[in-house]
C-alpha positions, 0 to 999 in steps of 0.5 A: 490451529497452526500459526504461520511463521510469516508476517505477510503472506501473498493471500494477506497482501490481497486483502485491504488490511495487508496491502494497506499496511505494506503500502503505508510502510513502503511509502513512509520509508521511501518517499523522502528518498524519492523526493531527494532523487527527483527534486524537480519532479515532486510526486504527490504522496497520494499518487505515489501511494496509489502506485505502490499499492498497485505494484503490491496488488499486482505482485500478489496476484502474480504470486498466487497464480492469477493470470494477469490480463487487462481485467486483473490490471484494471481491478488492481488499479481500482483497488489501489485507490482504496488501499492507498486511502486506507494507508492514508488513514493509518498515517493519520492515526499514527500522527493523531492517535485517538484520545490524544491531545489533537482530538 
């Protein structure tokens, strides 16, 4: 079995694991900057995560050659909520790891 030299692949970004991990990192690294750029229009983190996940899923669909029409966009939008929820769980586990003091 040949090891891939990439951390993320387009196929991995179409999975909930890959998409949620990338969503988690993008939100973590950009949310504070976004809040500084738009101080009067604070976007809730959950909604921001859905938007980021939607962009990731659409980009992965485009990159893999899937024709993007209204069905693909709607399905990516629906899946973005699942991906954002999984990214939120990654956030929760990073703040309160299993077996830590808070459990």
